[in-house]
py3Dmol code that shows the C-alpha trace and the ligand (Angstrom):
import py3Dmol

protein = """\
ATOM      1  CA  MET A   1      88.482  75.094 111.592  1.00  0.00           C
ATOM      2  CA  ARG A   2      87.274  76.176 108.150  1.00  0.00           C
ATOM      3  CA  ILE A   3      86.977  79.856 107.329  1.00  0.00           C
ATOM      4  CA  LEU A   4      85.343  81.286 104.242  1.00  0.00           C
ATOM      5  CA  LEU A   5      86.821  84.681 103.410  1.00  0.00           C
ATOM      6  CA  VAL A   6      84.435  86.758 101.297  1.00  0.00           C
ATOM      7  CA  GLU A   7      86.365  89.718  99.963  1.00  0.00           C
ATOM      8  CA  ASP A   8      86.590  91.336  96.528  1.00  0.00           C
ATOM      9  CA  ASP A   9      89.889  93.133  97.176  1.00  0.00           C
ATOM     10  CA  ASP A  10      92.536  90.669  95.933  1.00  0.00           C
ATOM     11  CA  ARG A  11      95.507  92.200  97.706  1.00  0.00           C
ATOM     12  CA  PHE A  12      93.739  92.382 101.047  1.00  0.00           C
ATOM     13  CA  ALA A  13      92.306  88.880 100.618  1.00  0.00           C
ATOM     14  CA  ASP A  14      95.682  87.373  99.704  1.00  0.00           C
ATOM     15  CA  ALA A  15      97.434  88.939 102.690  1.00  0.00           C
ATOM     16  CA  LEU A  16      94.655  87.865 105.046  1.00  0.00           C
ATOM     17  CA  THR A  17      94.623  84.319 103.665  1.00  0.00           C
ATOM     18  CA  VAL A  18      98.363  83.927 104.231  1.00  0.00           C
ATOM     19  CA  ALA A  19      98.097  85.325 107.772  1.00  0.00           C
ATOM     20  CA  LEU A  20      95.130  83.122 108.692  1.00  0.00           C
ATOM     21  CA  ARG A  21      96.780  79.982 107.311  1.00  0.00           C
ATOM     22  CA  ARG A  22      99.832  80.789 109.382  1.00  0.00           C
ATOM     23  CA  GLN A  23      97.517  80.828 112.393  1.00  0.00           C
ATOM     24  CA  GLY A  24      96.457  77.289 111.556  1.00  0.00           C
ATOM     25  CA  PHE A  25      93.086  78.009 109.910  1.00  0.00           C
ATOM     26  CA  ASP A  26      91.812  76.249 106.823  1.00  0.00           C
ATOM     27  CA  VAL A  27      90.868  79.163 104.532  1.00  0.00           C
ATOM     28  CA  CYS A  28      88.982  79.329 101.275  1.00  0.00           C
ATOM     29  CA  ARG A  29      88.027  82.510  99.518  1.00  0.00           C
ATOM     30  CA  ALA A  30      85.092  83.873  97.557  1.00  0.00           C
ATOM     31  CA  SER A  31      85.376  87.229  95.771  1.00  0.00           C
ATOM     32  CA  THR A  32      81.674  87.732  95.115  1.00  0.00           C
ATOM     33  CA  ALA A  33      78.440  87.277  97.043  1.00  0.00           C
ATOM     34  CA  ALA A  34      77.302  84.693  94.499  1.00  0.00           C
ATOM     35  CA  ALA A  35      80.426  82.599  95.062  1.00  0.00           C
ATOM     36  CA  ALA A  36      80.035  82.934  98.844  1.00  0.00           C
ATOM     37  CA  LEU A  37      76.425  81.791  98.804  1.00  0.00           C
ATOM     38  CA  SER A  38      77.220  78.717  96.722  1.00  0.00           C
ATOM     39  CA  ALA A  39      80.378  77.729  98.662  1.00  0.00           C
ATOM     40  CA  PRO A  40      80.332  74.709 101.023  1.00  0.00           C
ATOM     41  CA  GLU A  41      79.361  75.859 104.512  1.00  0.00           C
ATOM     42  CA  PRO A  42      82.400  76.687 106.646  1.00  0.00           C
ATOM     43  CA  ASP A  43      82.592  77.071 110.448  1.00  0.00           C
ATOM     44  CA  LEU A  44      82.992  80.813 110.150  1.00  0.00           C
ATOM     45  CA  VAL A  45      82.615  83.482 107.466  1.00  0.00           C
ATOM     46  CA  LEU A  46      84.710  86.646 107.314  1.00  0.00           C
ATOM     47  CA  LEU A  47      82.420  88.844 105.285  1.00  0.00           C
ATOM     48  CA  ASP A  48      83.397  92.093 103.607  1.00  0.00           C
ATOM     49  CA  LEU A  49      80.158  94.093 103.568  1.00  0.00           C
ATOM     50  CA  GLY A  50      81.194  96.013 100.439  1.00  0.00           C
ATOM     51  CA  LEU A  51      80.844  93.410  97.690  1.00  0.00           C
ATOM     52  CA  PRO A  52      80.347  94.181  93.992  1.00  0.00           C
ATOM     53  CA  ASP A  53      77.306  92.028  93.266  1.00  0.00           C
ATOM     54  CA  LEU A  54      75.048  92.165  96.323  1.00  0.00           C
ATOM     55  CA  ASP A  55      74.551  94.317  99.409  1.00  0.00           C
ATOM     56  CA  GLY A  56      76.669  92.949 102.257  1.00  0.00           C
ATOM     57  CA  ILE A  57      73.820  92.973 104.758  1.00  0.00           C
ATOM     58  CA  GLU A  58      71.700  90.920 102.375  1.00  0.00           C
ATOM     59  CA  VAL A  59      74.593  88.444 101.990  1.00  0.00           C
ATOM     60  CA  CYS A  60      74.824  88.249 105.761  1.00  0.00           C
ATOM     61  CA  ARG A  61      71.098  87.577 106.043  1.00  0.00           C
ATOM     62  CA  ARG A  62      71.231  84.768 103.482  1.00  0.00           C
ATOM     63  CA  LEU A  63      74.312  83.153 105.023  1.00  0.00           C
ATOM     64  CA  ARG A  64      72.500  83.257 108.356  1.00  0.00           C
ATOM     65  CA  GLY A  65      70.169  80.553 107.053  1.00  0.00           C
ATOM     66  CA  GLY A  66      72.867  78.056 107.920  1.00  0.00           C
ATOM     67  CA  ASP A  67      74.595  77.278 111.205  1.00  0.00           C
ATOM     68  CA  VAL A  68      77.536  79.512 110.492  1.00  0.00           C
ATOM     69  CA  ALA A  69      79.316  82.171 112.548  1.00  0.00           C
ATOM     70  CA  ILE A  70      79.900  85.484 110.766  1.00  0.00           C
ATOM     71  CA  ILE A  71      82.357  88.296 111.374  1.00  0.00           C
ATOM     72  CA  ALA A  72      81.570  91.294 109.181  1.00  0.00           C
ATOM     73  CA  ILE A  73      84.337  93.499 107.835  1.00  0.00           C
ATOM     74  CA  THR A  74      83.609  97.108 107.001  1.00  0.00           C
ATOM     75  CA  ALA A  75      85.818  99.441 105.021  1.00  0.00           C
ATOM     76  CA  ARG A  76      86.429 102.450 107.186  1.00  0.00           C
ATOM     77  CA  GLY A  77      86.259 103.514 110.795  1.00  0.00           C
ATOM     78  CA  GLU A  78      83.474 106.013 110.322  1.00  0.00           C
ATOM     79  CA  GLU A  79      80.470 105.982 112.599  1.00  0.00           C
ATOM     80  CA  ARG A  80      78.221 104.999 109.686  1.00  0.00           C
ATOM     81  CA  ASP A  81      80.320 101.889 109.018  1.00  0.00           C
ATOM     82  CA  ARG A  82      80.272 100.867 112.657  1.00  0.00           C
ATOM     83  CA  VAL A  83      76.501 101.131 112.703  1.00  0.00           C
ATOM     84  CA  ILE A  84      76.286  99.040 109.533  1.00  0.00           C
ATOM     85  CA  GLY A  85      78.609  96.476 111.104  1.00  0.00           C
ATOM     86  CA  LEU A  86      76.430  96.257 114.198  1.00  0.00           C
ATOM     87  CA  ARG A  87      73.183  96.048 112.247  1.00  0.00           C
ATOM     88  CA  SER A  88      74.378  93.484 109.740  1.00  0.00           C
ATOM     89  CA  GLY A  89      73.295  90.621 111.979  1.00  0.00           C
ATOM     90  CA  ALA A  90      76.840  89.289 112.140  1.00  0.00           C
ATOM     91  CA  ASP A  91      78.230  87.879 115.393  1.00  0.00           C
ATOM     92  CA  ASP A  92      80.932  90.534 115.437  1.00  0.00           C
ATOM     93  CA  TYR A  93      82.498  93.032 113.087  1.00  0.00           C
ATOM     94  CA  LEU A  94      85.867  94.598 112.391  1.00  0.00           C
ATOM     95  CA  VAL A  95      86.750  97.862 110.690  1.00  0.00           C
ATOM     96  CA  LYS A  96      89.678  97.897 108.263  1.00  0.00           C
ATOM     97  CA  PRO A  97      92.557  98.122 108.875  1.00  0.00           C
ATOM     98  CA  PHE A  98      92.983  95.546 111.651  1.00  0.00           C
ATOM     99  CA  GLY A  99      95.796  93.286 112.803  1.00  0.00           C
ATOM    100  CA  ILE A 100      95.848  89.515 112.612  1.00  0.00           C
ATOM    101  CA  ALA A 101      96.132  89.218 116.407  1.00  0.00           C
ATOM    102  CA  GLU A 102      92.911  91.189 116.849  1.00  0.00           C
ATOM    103  CA  LEU A 103      91.149  89.170 114.164  1.00  0.00           C
ATOM    104  CA  SER A 104      92.318  85.894 115.670  1.00  0.00           C
ATOM    105  CA  ALA A 105      91.087  86.914 119.124  1.00  0.00           C
ATOM    106  CA  ARG A 106      87.687  87.910 117.664  1.00  0.00           C
ATOM    107  CA  ILE A 107      87.421  84.598 115.818  1.00  0.00           C
ATOM    108  CA  ASP A 108      88.097  82.664 119.013  1.00  0.00           C
ATOM    109  CA  ALA A 109      85.613  84.749 120.993  1.00  0.00           C
ATOM    110  CA  VAL A 110      82.884  84.302 118.372  1.00  0.00           C
ATOM    111  CA  MET A 111      83.466  80.554 118.123  1.00  0.00           C
ATOM    112  CA  ARG A 112      83.291  80.211 121.917  1.00  0.00           C
ATOM    113  CA  ARG A 113      80.016  82.114 121.942  1.00  0.00           C
ATOM    114  CA  VAL A 114      78.287  80.370 119.044  1.00  0.00           C
ATOM    115  CA  ARG A 115      79.635  76.873 119.672  1.00  0.00           C
ATOM    116  CA  PRO A 116      79.911  76.349 123.424  1.00  0.00           C
ATOM    117  CA  ALA A 117      79.610  72.617 122.793  1.00  0.00           C
ATOM    118  CA  ALA A 118      82.887  72.866 120.939  1.00  0.00           C
ATOM    119  CA  ARG A 119      84.600  73.138 124.327  1.00  0.00           C
ATOM    120  CA  PRO A 120      84.017  69.737 125.887  1.00  0.00           C
ATOM    121  CA  VAL A 121      85.932  68.285 128.815  1.00  0.00           C
ATOM    122  CA  VAL A 122      89.113  66.639 127.517  1.00  0.00           C
ATOM    123  CA  THR A 123      91.073  63.957 129.360  1.00  0.00           C
ATOM    124  CA  VAL A 124      94.687  63.447 128.309  1.00  0.00           C
ATOM    125  CA  ARG A 125      96.780  60.786 130.018  1.00  0.00           C
ATOM    126  CA  GLY A 126      94.643  61.034 133.121  1.00  0.00           C
ATOM    127  CA  VAL A 127      94.676  64.826 133.309  1.00  0.00           C
ATOM    128  CA  ARG A 128      91.164  66.212 132.984  1.00  0.00           C
ATOM    129  CA  VAL A 129      90.733  69.680 131.447  1.00  0.00           C
ATOM    130  CA  ASP A 130      87.326  71.355 131.782  1.00  0.00           C
ATOM    131  CA  PRO A 131      87.452  74.552 129.687  1.00  0.00           C
ATOM    132  CA  ALA A 132      83.973  75.731 130.675  1.00  0.00           C
ATOM    133  CA  ARG A 133      84.713  75.539 134.431  1.00  0.00           C
ATOM    134  CA  ARG A 134      88.384  76.423 134.003  1.00  0.00           C
ATOM    135  CA  ARG A 135      89.385  73.405 136.091  1.00  0.00           C
ATOM    136  CA  VAL A 136      92.258  70.985 135.611  1.00  0.00           C
ATOM    137  CA  THR A 137      92.422  67.836 137.728  1.00  0.00           C
ATOM    138  CA  THR A 138      94.664  64.788 137.989  1.00  0.00           C
ATOM    139  CA  ALA A 139      93.501  61.190 137.531  1.00  0.00           C
ATOM    140  CA  GLU A 140      93.029  61.074 141.338  1.00  0.00           C
ATOM    141  CA  GLY A 141      90.822  64.164 141.238  1.00  0.00           C
ATOM    142  CA  ALA A 142      93.367  66.547 142.758  1.00  0.00           C
ATOM    143  CA  GLU A 143      93.140  70.068 141.406  1.00  0.00           C
ATOM    144  CA  ILE A 144      96.103  71.424 139.442  1.00  0.00           C
ATOM    145  CA  THR A 145      96.402  75.170 139.990  1.00  0.00           C
ATOM    146  CA  LEU A 146      97.389  77.047 136.856  1.00  0.00           C
ATOM    147  CA  THR A 147      97.851  80.739 136.228  1.00  0.00           C
ATOM    148  CA  ARG A 148      95.423  82.354 133.814  1.00  0.00           C
ATOM    149  CA  LYS A 149      97.929  82.295 130.938  1.00  0.00           C
ATOM    150  CA  GLU A 150      98.867  78.672 131.617  1.00  0.00           C
ATOM    151  CA  PHE A 151      95.219  77.680 131.643  1.00  0.00           C
ATOM    152  CA  GLU A 152      94.489  79.544 128.419  1.00  0.00           C
ATOM    153  CA  LEU A 153      97.444  77.864 126.727  1.00  0.00           C
ATOM    154  CA  LEU A 154      96.220  74.453 127.804  1.00  0.00           C
ATOM    155  CA  ALA A 155      92.638  75.270 126.790  1.00  0.00           C
ATOM    156  CA  ALA A 156      93.820  76.403 123.349  1.00  0.00           C
ATOM    157  CA  LEU A 157      95.563  73.048 122.875  1.00  0.00           C
ATOM    158  CA  THR A 158      92.622  70.994 124.134  1.00  0.00           C
ATOM    159  CA  ARG A 159      90.327  72.415 121.466  1.00  0.00           C
ATOM    160  CA  GLU A 160      91.799  70.003 118.928  1.00  0.00           C
ATOM    161  CA  PRO A 161      93.886  67.328 120.659  1.00  0.00           C
ATOM    162  CA  GLY A 162      96.610  65.964 118.393  1.00  0.00           C
ATOM    163  CA  VAL A 163      96.486  68.982 116.078  1.00  0.00           C
ATOM    164  CA  VAL A 164      99.495  71.306 116.077  1.00  0.00           C
ATOM    165  CA  VAL A 165      98.695  74.850 117.169  1.00  0.00           C
ATOM    166  CA  PRO A 166     101.251  77.292 115.701  1.00  0.00           C
ATOM    167  CA  ARG A 167     103.147  79.403 118.218  1.00  0.00           C
ATOM    168  CA  ASP A 168     101.964  82.679 116.663  1.00  0.00           C
ATOM    169  CA  ARG A 169      98.387  81.555 117.052  1.00  0.00           C
ATOM    170  CA  LEU A 170      98.939  80.735 120.736  1.00  0.00           C
ATOM    171  CA  LEU A 171     100.523  84.147 121.253  1.00  0.00           C
ATOM    172  CA  ALA A 172      97.644  85.876 119.498  1.00  0.00           C
ATOM    173  CA  GLU A 173      95.056  83.921 121.430  1.00  0.00           C
ATOM    174  CA  VAL A 174      96.546  84.031 124.918  1.00  0.00           C
ATOM    175  CA  TRP A 175      98.435  87.334 124.871  1.00  0.00           C
ATOM    176  CA  HIS A 176      96.284  88.978 122.149  1.00  0.00           C
ATOM    177  CA  SER A 177      99.493  90.057 120.497  1.00  0.00           C
ATOM    178  CA  THR A 178     102.550  88.834 118.682  1.00  0.00           C
ATOM    179  CA  TRP A 179     105.828  90.619 119.290  1.00  0.00           C
ATOM    180  CA  PRO A 180     109.539  89.975 118.858  1.00  0.00           C
ATOM    181  CA  GLY A 181     110.615  87.783 121.734  1.00  0.00           C
ATOM    182  CA  GLY A 182     107.058  86.614 122.356  1.00  0.00           C
ATOM    183  CA  ARG A 183     107.952  83.078 121.413  1.00  0.00           C
ATOM    184  CA  ARG A 184     110.423  82.926 124.267  1.00  0.00           C
ATOM    185  CA  THR A 185     107.701  84.022 126.695  1.00  0.00           C
ATOM    186  CA  LEU A 186     105.480  81.310 125.270  1.00  0.00           C
ATOM    187  CA  ASP A 187     108.171  78.646 125.672  1.00  0.00           C
ATOM    188  CA  VAL A 188     108.786  79.662 129.298  1.00  0.00           C
ATOM    189  CA  HIS A 189     105.062  79.452 130.112  1.00  0.00           C
ATOM    190  CA  MET A 190     104.848  76.113 128.355  1.00  0.00           C
ATOM    191  CA  ALA A 191     107.729  74.730 130.434  1.00  0.00           C
ATOM    192  CA  THR A 192     105.970  75.752 133.661  1.00  0.00           C
ATOM    193  CA  LEU A 193     102.689  74.309 132.430  1.00  0.00           C
ATOM    194  CA  ARG A 194     104.321  70.963 131.642  1.00  0.00           C
ATOM    195  CA  ALA A 195     105.966  70.833 135.059  1.00  0.00           C
ATOM    196  CA  LYS A 196     102.633  71.487 136.791  1.00  0.00           C
ATOM    197  CA  LEU A 197     100.848  68.826 134.738  1.00  0.00           C
ATOM    198  CA  GLY A 198     103.383  66.324 136.037  1.00  0.00           C
ATOM    199  CA  ASP A 199     103.780  64.610 132.655  1.00  0.00           C
ATOM    200  CA  PRO A 200     105.857  66.602 130.162  1.00  0.00           C
ATOM    201  CA  GLY A 201     104.635  64.353 127.338  1.00  0.00           C
ATOM    202  CA  ILE A 202     101.081  65.726 127.576  1.00  0.00           C
ATOM    203  CA  VAL A 203     102.150  68.769 125.574  1.00  0.00           C
ATOM    204  CA  GLN A 204     104.349  67.894 122.617  1.00  0.00           C
ATOM    205  CA  THR A 205     106.662  70.322 120.858  1.00  0.00           C
ATOM    206  CA  VAL A 206     106.639  70.345 117.076  1.00  0.00           C
ATOM    207  CA  HIS A 207     109.924  72.079 116.372  1.00  0.00           C
ATOM    208  CA  GLY A 208     109.682  75.220 114.299  1.00  0.00           C
ATOM    209  CA  VAL A 209     105.885  75.069 114.258  1.00  0.00           C
ATOM    210  CA  GLY A 210     104.190  74.974 117.625  1.00  0.00           C
ATOM    211  CA  TYR A 211     102.664  72.678 120.200  1.00  0.00           C
ATOM    212  CA  ARG A 212     100.047  69.971 120.301  1.00  0.00           C
ATOM    213  CA  LEU A 213      98.236  68.006 122.950  1.00  0.00           C
ATOM    214  CA  ALA A 214      99.095  64.303 123.073  1.00  0.00           C
ATOM    215  CA  VAL A 215      96.366  61.860 122.105  1.00  0.00           C
ATOM    216  CA  GLY A 216      95.936  58.418 123.630  1.00  0.00           C
ATOM    217  CA  ALA A 217      97.916  56.841 126.437  1.00  0.00           C
ATOM    218  CA  ALA A 218     101.562  57.553 127.153  1.00  0.00           C
ATOM    219  CA  PRO A 219     103.718  55.591 124.703  1.00  0.00           C
ATOM    220  CA  ALA A 220     105.001  52.306 126.105  1.00  0.00           C
ATOM    221  CA  ALA A 221     107.880  52.131 123.646  1.00  0.00           C
ATOM    222  CA  GLY A 222     111.198  51.876 125.453  1.00  0.00           C
ATOM    223  CA  ALA A 223     109.495  51.882 128.816  1.00  0.00           C
ATOM    224  CA  ALA A 224     108.356  48.230 128.578  1.00  0.00           C
ATOM    225  CA  PRO A 225     106.076  48.443 131.610  1.00  0.00           C
ATOM    226  CA  ALA A 226     105.742  45.315 133.671  1.00  0.00           C
ATOM    227  CA  ALA A 227     102.442  43.481 133.817  1.00  0.00           C
ATOM    228  CA  PRO A 228     100.275  44.563 136.773  1.00  0.00           C
ATOM    229  CA  GLY A 229     101.665  42.961 139.894  1.00  0.00           C
ATOM    230  CA  GLY A 230     104.438  41.348 137.860  1.00  0.00           C
ATOM    231  CA  SER A 231     108.071  41.086 138.779  1.00  0.00           C
ATOM    232  CA  GLY A 232     109.225  43.324 135.992  1.00  0.00           C
ATOM    233  CA  ARG A 233     110.636  40.471 133.923  1.00  0.00           C
ATOM    234  CA  PRO A 234     109.931  40.614 130.179  1.00  0.00           C
ATOM    235  CA  GLY A 235     106.655  38.986 129.276  1.00  0.00           C
ATOM    236  CA  LYS A 236     106.643  35.684 127.398  1.00  0.00           C
ATOM    237  CA  ASP A 237     103.895  36.561 124.969  1.00  0.00           C
ATOM    238  CA  ALA A 238     104.726  37.223 121.322  1.00  0.00           C
TER     239      ALA A 238
END
"""
ligand_1 = """\
1
CA
Ca 85.032 95.378 99.241
"""
view = py3Dmol.view(width=600, height=400)
view.addModel(protein, "pdb")
view.setStyle({"model": 0}, {"cartoon": {"style": "trace"}})
view.addModel(ligand_1, "xyz")
view.setStyle({"model": 1}, {"stick": {}})
view.zoomTo()
view.show()
């Protein structure tokens, strides 16, 4: 997912860029309204409303011409700034300072709201995941009962099958927090999820990074499955 960060404060922008990239987002930055308005359209804009060259609300209005989600960022927590955030026409707003876990959760919520079609039913190795109905079923149609956290983990992975989702991003999205020891909690939930899915290979571990959903059929390598109805002897072809 591509995020355009529009922010004139270099230090804040640099820190936010690093944090967002760590969460798996593709980030580019504009430091002025002019640069933002001429940038290629991203999926989502994080828009500082206090820009040097143009009023933030006007920037928001012009960006709105496209099909882009916008989260406005205002400088302080004063009532006036909250009102400006609400009236900017953005999908959501945040008041500085805020944590990356909160931002990540807001991004996910906004994307779910503005792009419901981005959550299609995904079938992986026979297991069918329907994020909108929160249902998971086997190839035979039997329902797999997951806890809320297990379902949210699976749903987070189904958004982009085959793409690695960093562990910190999963923690931020499912637990709305990252904390020391959180990764262990995540790993334990992932182990239970895999057991319930009945095919541990559906969720793949990328060591030191995170998890991803398998794409395509289960690998035949090493398993050398017999031809349907066959005796199990090696085939003669090739
Ligand atoms: Ca600013």
